[in-house]
C-alpha positions as CSV (number, residue, x, y, z in Angstrom):
1,M,75.0,101.1,103.2
2,I,78.8,101.0,103.7
3,K,80.2,97.5,103.3
4,E,82.3,96.4,106.3
5,K,85.9,95.7,105.4
6,E,86.7,92.0,105.5
7,K,89.0,91.0,108.3
8,S,92.4,89.8,107.2
9,A,94.1,86.6,108.4
10,I,97.0,88.6,110.0
11,Q,96.2,91.1,112.8
12,P,97.4,93.8,113.0
13,T,97.7,94.7,109.3
14,R,100.8,96.2,107.8
15,E,99.4,99.7,107.9
16,E,98.3,99.4,111.6
17,D,101.6,98.0,113.0
18,Y,104.2,96.8,110.6
19,P,106.7,95.4,113.1
20,E,104.0,93.3,114.9
21,W,102.5,92.3,111.5
22,Y,106.0,90.9,110.6
23,Q,106.1,88.8,113.8
24,Q,102.5,87.5,113.3
25,V,103.3,86.4,109.7
26,I,106.2,84.3,110.9
27,K,103.9,82.8,113.6
28,A,101.0,82.2,111.3
29,A,103.2,80.5,108.6
30,D,104.9,78.4,111.4
31,M,108.4,79.4,110.1
32,A,110.3,80.0,113.3
33,E,110.1,80.9,117.0
34,N,112.2,82.5,119.7
35,A,114.6,80.1,121.4
36,P,115.2,79.8,125.2
37,V,118.5,81.5,124.6
38,R,117.9,85.3,124.3
39,G,118.4,86.5,120.7
40,C,118.4,83.0,119.2
41,M,115.8,81.4,117.1
42,V,114.4,77.9,116.3
43,I,113.9,77.6,112.5
44,K,111.0,75.3,111.9
45,P,110.6,73.1,108.9
46,W,108.7,75.6,106.7
47,G,111.3,78.3,107.3
48,Y,114.2,75.9,107.0
49,G,112.7,74.6,103.7
50,I,113.1,78.1,102.3
51,W,116.7,78.3,103.5
52,E,117.4,74.9,102.0
53,N,116.3,76.1,98.6
54,I,118.4,79.3,98.9
55,Q,121.3,77.0,99.9
56,R,120.8,74.7,97.0
57,L,120.5,77.3,94.3
58,L,123.3,79.5,95.7
59,D,125.6,76.6,96.2
60,E,125.2,75.6,92.6
61,R,126.1,79.1,91.4
62,I,129.1,79.3,93.8
63,K,130.5,76.0,92.5
64,A,129.8,77.0,88.9
65,T,132.2,80.0,89.3
66,G,135.0,77.6,90.4
67,H,134.7,77.7,94.2
68,E,134.9,74.7,96.5
69,N,133.2,74.2,99.9
70,A,135.3,73.7,103.0
71,Y,134.9,74.1,106.8
72,F,136.8,76.1,109.4
73,P,136.6,76.1,113.2
74,L,133.8,77.7,115.2
75,F,136.3,79.0,117.8
76,I,138.9,81.6,116.8
77,P,141.9,82.6,119.1
78,L,141.6,86.1,120.3
79,S,145.1,86.9,119.1
80,F,144.0,86.3,115.5
81,F,141.5,89.2,115.8
82,E,144.2,91.4,117.3
83,K,146.3,91.2,114.2
84,E,143.9,93.4,112.2
85,A,143.1,96.6,114.1
86,A,140.1,97.8,112.1
87,H,138.5,94.4,112.0
88,V,138.7,93.8,115.8
89,E,137.4,97.3,116.5
90,G,134.4,96.7,114.1
91,F,133.4,93.5,115.8
92,A,134.5,94.0,119.4
93,K,131.1,94.9,120.8
94,E,129.4,91.9,119.1
95,C,131.7,89.0,120.1
96,A,130.8,86.1,122.3
97,V,134.0,84.8,124.1
98,V,134.8,81.4,125.6
99,T,137.0,81.7,128.7
100,H,136.7,78.3,130.5
101,H,136.8,74.7,129.4
102,R,134.8,72.7,132.0
103,L,132.1,72.9,134.7
104,E,132.3,71.8,138.3
105,E,129.5,71.4,140.8
106,K,129.6,73.7,143.9
107,D,126.7,74.0,146.4
108,G,124.3,72.5,143.9
109,R,125.3,74.8,141.0
110,L,127.6,74.3,138.0
111,I,130.5,76.7,138.0
112,P,132.8,77.4,135.0
113,V,136.4,76.4,135.9
114,G,139.6,75.7,134.0
115,E,140.4,79.1,132.6
116,L,141.8,78.9,129.0
117,E,145.3,80.2,128.4
118,E,143.8,82.3,125.5
119,P,140.2,83.2,125.2
120,L,138.4,81.9,122.1
121,V,136.0,84.1,120.1
122,V,132.9,82.3,118.8
123,R,132.9,82.9,115.1
124,P,131.4,86.2,114.1
125,T,133.1,85.9,110.7
126,S,136.1,83.9,109.5
127,E,138.6,86.2,107.8
128,T,141.2,85.8,110.5
129,I,141.2,82.1,110.9
130,I,140.9,81.4,107.2
131,G,143.8,83.8,106.6
132,E,145.9,81.7,109.0
133,S,145.3,78.6,106.8
134,F,145.9,80.6,103.6
135,S,149.3,81.7,105.0
136,R,150.3,78.0,105.3
137,W,148.7,76.8,102.0
138,I,150.0,79.6,99.7
139,S,153.7,79.9,98.9
140,S,153.8,80.3,95.1
141,Y,151.9,82.1,92.4
142,R,151.0,78.6,91.2
143,D,148.9,78.1,94.3
144,L,146.7,81.0,93.3
145,P,143.8,81.7,93.1
146,V,142.4,80.0,96.2
147,L,138.6,80.0,95.9
148,L,136.7,78.7,99.0
149,N,133.3,78.9,100.5
150,Q,131.8,77.5,103.8
151,W,128.3,77.1,105.0
152,A,128.2,77.7,108.7
153,N,126.6,79.4,111.7
154,V,127.9,82.6,113.2
155,V,127.4,84.5,116.5
156,R,127.1,88.2,116.9
157,W,125.8,89.4,120.2
158,E,122.6,91.2,119.3
159,M,121.1,93.8,121.6
160,R,117.7,94.2,119.8
161,P,116.9,90.8,118.3
162,R,114.2,90.1,115.7
163,I,113.7,86.7,114.1
164,F,115.5,86.3,110.8
165,L,116.5,90.0,110.7
166,R,118.9,90.2,113.7
167,T,119.6,87.2,115.8
168,T,122.6,86.4,118.0
169,E,123.1,83.2,116.1
170,F,122.3,82.9,112.4
171,L,123.1,80.8,109.4
172,W,125.1,81.9,106.3
173,Q,127.7,81.1,103.7
174,E,130.9,83.0,103.6
175,G,133.3,82.9,100.7
176,H,137.0,83.6,101.1
177,T,139.5,83.9,98.2
178,A,143.1,84.8,97.6
179,H,144.5,86.2,94.3
180,A,147.8,87.3,92.7
181,S,146.6,90.7,91.6
182,H,144.3,93.6,92.6
183,E,142.4,93.3,89.3
184,E,141.6,89.6,89.7
185,A,140.5,90.1,93.3
186,L,138.2,93.0,92.4
187,Q,136.8,91.1,89.5
188,E,136.0,88.2,92.0
189,T,134.3,90.7,94.3
190,L,132.0,92.0,91.6
191,Q,131.4,88.5,90.1
192,M,130.0,87.3,93.4
193,L,127.8,90.4,93.7
194,E,126.2,89.4,90.4
195,V,125.7,85.8,91.8
196,Y,123.9,87.3,94.7
197,R,121.8,89.5,92.4
198,Y,120.7,86.4,90.6
199,I,119.5,84.8,93.9
200,V,117.7,87.9,95.2
201,E,116.1,89.1,92.0
202,D,115.7,85.9,89.9
203,V,114.9,83.5,92.6
204,L,113.4,85.5,95.5
205,A,111.8,88.1,93.1
206,I,113.1,91.0,95.2
207,P,114.3,94.0,93.1
208,V,117.6,95.4,94.3
209,I,120.0,98.4,93.8
210,M,123.6,97.2,93.3
211,G,126.1,99.6,94.9
212,E,129.2,100.2,96.9
213,K,129.0,101.0,100.6
214,S,130.2,104.4,101.9
215,P,133.2,104.5,104.2
216,G,131.0,104.6,107.3
217,E,129.1,101.5,106.3
218,R,132.1,99.5,104.9
219,F,133.1,96.1,106.4
220,P,135.8,96.6,109.1
221,G,139.1,96.1,107.4
222,A,137.9,96.1,103.8
223,E,139.0,98.5,101.0
224,N,135.6,98.3,99.3
225,T,132.3,96.7,100.2
226,Y,129.6,96.1,97.6
227,T,126.0,95.5,98.5
228,L,122.5,94.8,97.2
229,E,119.9,97.1,98.8
230,A,116.2,96.2,98.7
231,M,113.1,98.1,99.8
232,M,110.7,96.5,102.2
233,Q,107.0,97.5,102.4
234,D,107.6,99.8,105.3
235,R,110.0,101.6,102.9
236,K,113.0,100.8,104.9
237,A,116.1,99.3,103.2
238,L,117.4,95.8,103.9
239,Q,121.0,94.8,103.0
240,S,120.6,91.5,101.1
241,C,124.3,90.6,101.0
242,T,127.8,92.0,101.0
243,S,130.9,91.3,98.9
244,H,134.2,92.7,100.2
245,Y,137.4,93.6,98.4
246,L,140.0,93.3,101.2
247,G,143.0,94.4,99.3
248,L,146.2,93.5,101.2
249,N,144.9,94.3,104.7
250,F,144.2,90.8,105.8
251,A,147.1,89.3,103.9
252,K,149.5,91.5,105.8
253,A,147.8,90.7,109.1
254,S,147.9,87.0,108.4
255,N,151.2,87.0,106.4
256,I,149.6,85.5,103.2
257,R,152.5,85.8,100.8
258,F,153.6,84.1,97.6
259,S,156.6,83.9,95.4
260,N,155.7,85.6,92.0
261,K,157.0,84.5,88.6
262,D,160.2,86.5,89.2
263,G,160.8,84.8,92.5
264,E,159.9,87.9,94.5
265,L,157.7,87.7,97.6
266,E,154.3,89.5,97.4
267,Y,151.2,89.7,99.6
268,A,148.1,88.1,98.1
269,Y,144.9,90.1,97.5
270,T,141.9,88.7,99.3
271,T,138.1,88.9,99.2
272,S,135.2,87.7,101.3
273,W,131.5,87.7,100.7
274,G,128.4,86.4,102.4
275,M,124.6,85.9,102.4
276,T,122.5,85.0,105.4
277,T,119.1,83.8,106.8
278,R,118.3,87.5,106.9
279,L,117.1,86.9,103.3
280,I,114.1,85.1,104.7
281,G,113.1,88.2,106.6
282,S,113.5,90.2,103.4
283,L,111.2,87.7,101.6
284,I,108.5,88.1,104.2
285,M,108.6,91.9,104.2
286,C,108.9,92.4,100.5
287,H,106.1,90.1,99.4
288,G,103.9,89.4,102.4
289,D,100.3,90.8,102.6
290,D,97.7,91.0,105.3
291,D,96.8,87.4,104.9
292,G,100.4,86.2,105.5
293,L,103.4,85.0,103.6
294,R,103.6,85.0,99.8
295,L,106.3,82.8,98.3
296,P,107.7,83.1,94.8
297,P,107.4,79.6,93.2
298,R,111.2,79.3,92.7
299,I,111.9,79.4,96.4
300,A,108.7,77.7,97.9
301,P,109.3,74.4,99.7
302,K,106.0,73.3,98.3
303,Q,104.8,74.9,95.1
304,I,101.4,73.2,94.8
305,V,99.1,72.0,97.6
306,I,96.2,69.8,96.7
307,I,93.3,70.1,99.1
308,P,90.7,67.2,98.9
309,V,87.1,68.3,99.6
310,I,85.2,65.4,101.1
311,P,81.5,66.2,101.9
312,K,80.6,62.6,102.8
313,P,82.8,59.8,104.3
314,E,81.8,57.3,101.6
315,L,83.4,59.7,99.0
316,E,86.7,59.9,100.7
317,H,88.4,56.9,98.9
318,D,87.6,58.1,95.3
319,V,88.4,61.8,96.0
320,M,91.8,60.9,97.7
321,A,92.7,58.6,94.8
322,Y,91.9,61.4,92.3
323,A,94.0,63.8,94.3
324,E,97.0,61.4,94.4
325,R,96.8,60.7,90.6
326,L,96.7,64.5,90.0
327,A,99.7,64.9,92.3
328,N,101.7,62.2,90.6
329,D,101.0,63.6,87.1
330,L,102.2,67.0,88.2
331,R,105.3,65.5,89.8
332,N,106.4,64.2,86.4
333,Q,107.0,67.8,85.4
334,S,110.0,69.9,86.4
335,F,110.2,73.6,87.3
336,Y,113.3,75.7,87.6
337,G,115.7,72.7,87.7
338,R,113.8,70.4,90.0
339,T,110.7,68.2,90.1
340,L,107.5,70.1,90.9
341,Q,107.0,70.0,94.7
342,V,103.4,68.9,95.1
343,H,101.8,68.0,98.5
344,V,98.4,66.4,99.1
345,D,96.9,67.6,102.4
346,K,95.4,64.4,103.8
347,R,94.9,65.7,107.3
348,D,91.6,65.2,109.1
349,R,90.7,68.9,109.1
350,R,88.0,71.0,107.5
351,G,88.7,72.2,104.0
352,G,88.4,75.9,105.0
353,E,90.9,75.4,107.8
354,K,93.4,73.8,105.5
355,N,92.9,76.5,102.9
356,W,93.7,79.3,105.2
357,E,96.7,77.5,106.6
358,W,98.3,77.2,103.2
359,I,97.3,80.8,102.3
360,K,99.2,82.0,105.4
361,K,102.2,79.8,104.5
362,G,102.3,81.5,101.1
363,V,102.0,78.4,98.8
364,P,101.9,79.7,95.2
365,L,99.1,77.4,94.0
366,R,96.2,75.7,95.9
367,L,94.2,73.0,94.0
368,E,90.9,72.0,95.4
369,V,89.4,68.7,94.3
370,G,86.0,67.2,95.3
371,P,83.3,64.9,93.9
372,R,82.2,67.3,91.2
373,D,85.8,67.8,90.1
374,L,86.3,64.1,89.9
375,E,83.2,63.7,87.8
376,A,84.2,66.6,85.5
377,Q,87.9,65.6,85.5
378,S,88.7,69.1,86.5
379,V,90.3,71.0,89.4
380,M,89.7,74.4,91.2
381,V,92.8,76.6,91.0
382,A,93.6,79.4,93.4
383,R,96.7,81.6,93.0
384,R,98.4,83.2,96.1
385,D,99.1,86.4,94.1
386,R,95.3,86.9,93.5
387,P,92.5,87.7,96.0
388,M,91.7,84.8,98.3
389,K,88.2,84.1,96.9
390,E,89.3,84.2,93.3
391,K,89.3,80.6,91.9
392,Q,89.2,79.1,88.5
393,S,87.9,75.7,87.4
394,M,90.3,74.0,84.9
395,P,90.3,70.6,83.2
396,I,93.2,68.5,84.4
397,Q,94.5,68.1,80.9
398,Q,94.7,71.9,80.5
399,L,96.3,72.2,84.0
400,A,99.1,69.8,82.9
401,L,99.9,72.1,80.0
402,Q,99.7,75.3,81.9
403,I,101.1,74.5,85.3
404,V,104.7,75.6,84.6
405,P,103.8,78.8,82.7
406,L,101.4,79.6,85.6
407,L,104.1,79.3,88.2
408,E,106.4,81.5,86.1
409,E,103.6,84.0,85.8
410,I,103.2,84.1,89.6
411,Q,107.0,84.5,90.0
412,Q,107.1,87.4,87.6
413,S,104.0,89.0,89.2
414,Y,105.7,89.2,92.6
415,F,108.8,90.8,91.1
416,E,106.8,93.4,89.2
417,Q,104.7,94.2,92.2
418,A,107.7,94.7,94.4
419,K,109.6,96.7,91.8
420,A,106.6,99.0,91.2
421,Y,106.3,99.7,94.9
422,R,110.0,100.4,95.2
423,D,110.1,102.7,92.2
424,A,107.1,104.6,93.5
425,H,109.0,105.4,96.7
426,I,112.4,106.5,95.3
427,Y,112.5,110.2,95.7
428,R,114.8,112.4,93.5
429,D,113.5,115.9,94.4
430,I,114.9,116.2,98.0
431,E,117.9,118.4,97.8
432,T,118.7,119.9,101.2
433,F,119.4,118.5,104.7
434,E,116.3,120.2,106.1
435,Q,114.1,118.5,103.4
436,L,115.8,115.2,104.3
437,R,115.1,115.7,108.0
438,A,111.4,116.4,107.3
439,F,111.1,113.5,104.9
440,F,112.4,111.0,107.5
441,T,110.6,112.4,110.5
442,P,107.4,110.4,111.3
443,K,104.3,112.1,112.5
444,N,104.1,109.7,115.5
445,E,107.5,109.5,117.1
446,E,106.5,107.0,119.8
447,K,105.0,104.5,117.3
448,P,106.2,105.6,113.8
449,E,103.8,105.1,110.9
450,I,105.1,103.8,107.6
451,H,107.0,106.7,106.1
452,G,110.1,107.7,104.2
453,G,111.5,105.7,101.3
454,F,114.7,105.8,99.3
455,V,116.2,109.3,98.7
456,L,118.5,109.4,95.6
457,A,120.6,112.5,96.0
458,K,124.1,113.9,95.6
459,W,126.8,113.3,98.2
460,C,130.2,115.0,98.4
461,G,132.0,111.8,99.5
462,D,133.4,113.2,102.8
463,P,133.2,110.3,105.3
464,E,132.8,112.8,108.3
465,T,129.5,114.0,106.9
466,E,127.9,110.6,107.5
467,D,127.7,111.5,111.2
468,L,125.1,114.1,110.4
469,L,122.6,111.4,109.6
470,K,122.8,109.6,113.0
471,D,120.1,111.7,114.7
472,L,117.7,110.9,111.8
473,K,118.4,107.2,112.1
474,V,119.3,107.3,108.4
475,T,122.4,105.9,106.6
476,I,123.8,106.0,103.1
477,R,122.7,102.6,102.0
478,C,125.0,102.6,98.9
479,L,126.5,104.5,96.0
480,P,124.7,102.9,93.1
481,L,127.1,101.2,90.6
482,K,125.2,103.0,87.8
483,Q,126.1,106.6,88.4
484,S,124.5,109.5,86.5
485,G,127.8,111.4,86.2
486,T,126.0,114.7,86.7
487,K,127.0,117.6,89.0
488,G,124.9,118.9,91.9
489,R,124.9,119.9,95.5
490,C,125.6,117.6,98.4
491,I,122.4,117.0,100.3
492,L,124.3,117.1,103.6
493,T,126.6,120.0,103.2
494,G,125.6,122.0,100.0
495,R,129.1,121.5,98.5
496,E,129.5,120.7,94.9
497,A,129.1,116.9,94.4
498,T,129.0,114.3,91.6
499,L,128.3,111.1,93.6
500,D,124.8,109.6,93.5
501,A,123.8,108.0,96.9
502,I,120.8,106.2,98.3
503,F,119.7,107.5,101.7
504,A,117.3,105.5,103.8
505,K,116.3,104.1,107.2
506,S,117.2,100.4,107.4
507,Y,117.1,97.1,109.2
């Protein structure tokens, strides 16, 4: 007799409909929802708790590298964008623009009136307005370097929104720096890329490929753009961050000049770099399973949830007291620089309902305690990285000794699973454009199945050849920083080539 497959908590499954699975995970974990304003989102406490932890850990690293936080206006004069031609061209189609400054009632409706002398762009990024400040703050080599960061929201008019991945308004940090030399600015750009690698790999447990963007994918106005590319479980790439070496382009546009040691005027070299709430989408798609979210312990808002099991009302007091004592004992320990985040679920709901809710939210460890556990001074331990029904009874003294190593084991488990999946779907044997086309063509064009992956192949470096990929909905994700140095044939043109490139579909 064939055993019927157990139904998962998330329907549809990843294999059945990956995009819809993603939306259902967010809903089941109660992370966020669509806002009344098209393309915007409401980030709920569980989703925002993840972002707060990303903020905290990233902010610590940013400050440890000598940067300070500041804040710049949300509204940017249109003329500021016009100063840098490539920049305004790159963002023109995404800008939200304020043209009036008040409302008046007319025939029962509110009508915008009071046209502004100059339209204001709602911040899509801040290079131009921060450059204006730098031009006033910097006059001598002694004023350099300037190392600033701001935590803010930005607006980019999104035509095909998806929660966390692409929204009209999203949250981010953006760093902006000015330096006296090309070498120092480039070093800054790569230093921040490594800070981002730490957040994505060491905290979020998402393996990445560090690389440089091709000209067609470069930030508008930048000399070089560096990136971290991660593979999701549908084998598409997701850009985890960018770090830009801007050279003199924005300094010339904003007149950021300084007097060097010889008293001569020079333009400053600038950089910018950013990481966004898109990382939460990456976290979902890299680690989630058909029962919901799975959170690495270092980023989880709550690392441990204790679920009291109370079969009879008269046992409630003793079981709850036992659960609270256990929680307090665990809170005396620290994990990855902060007190263990332990929650006792006291809600008047059935144990099974609570259990499934925390599974779908991705809590790393669930501890169940009931009358038998109280009597034996033990606890039932369930790990989110193991099958749902797999539980282990453990004496509370043993748990106290093993809780931190257990969380580290789960953290490492998620990273290793994601890395094994990525490595299994990096293909090095696709050598021609026709092979590339076949590889990235789904069997079902109307509703594509999970297909493709990362293709590591040679590229000649000609920017015009990137247009050949548009029909395939494929891009060069990056030129890995670790290059093989070998010669081969360009996968797009057949010309002799030495550059290694990653080709993939992406978010």
